[in-house]
C-alpha positions, 0 to 999 in steps of 0.5 A: 485472509479473514473470513468474510469481506472487509468493508472498503478500501481506497485504491489510488493509482494514475495508471488506468490498467493498474487501477482495473487489475489491482481492483479485481484483486481487492474486490475478493476480500473488500465489499467496496472498493473505491478507485481514484487517480490522482492526490486530491481525489485520494483525500477526498475520498478517504474524507468522505468514505473513512476506508479500513485501508488504503492502496496507493501508488507511490508515483501518484500524481501530481507529485511522486515522492514520500510526500503523499505517505507523509500527508496520508499519516499526517491527515489521517494517523489511524489510517493503514495504507499500503505503498505500491511502487516500481522501485525495488530498492531497500532504501525506498521501501525504508524511507516509505515505511519511516514516512508512515506507510503500513506496507510496501508493495512491489508493483511486479509482485502485487499478485503474490504479495498484495493479500499477504501485505494486507493480512499483515498490516490488518494484524498491525504489523509492517509488510515489505515485498520479499523481492526488495533488494536487500543491502548486504547488512539486511535480511537475505535475499528472498526473506520478506520483512514483517514487523510489529508497528 
């Protein structure tokens, strides 16, 4: 983890309990954690504060699909963002990364993976939670993916 705190992160999740839990993790490394609960508020927050990073739930309302990923990348091409998801299949993770996300973290692994994902993404690499189920022709189980972007 970098020495000193980063400036700002936007956290977007429609589940209040998830927002509170992740905020606690992020406050350890960011001076400001701005929390939002829907897609419209996410875009307003990014426009207003221009964060270093966004951490976004894949199922952010009103639409639960890669649409939010594509729209973030289109509107803010330089913004690094990590998608949180309950879906642990490699096809979903790959689709999210191909749509423009810098990282893909499983919600059930946030406690162990989120800091690693932030470090990786801030270094210009892509992060996928090691627990993502891999197809037989991919990395062996238990190995995370980290690639230059």
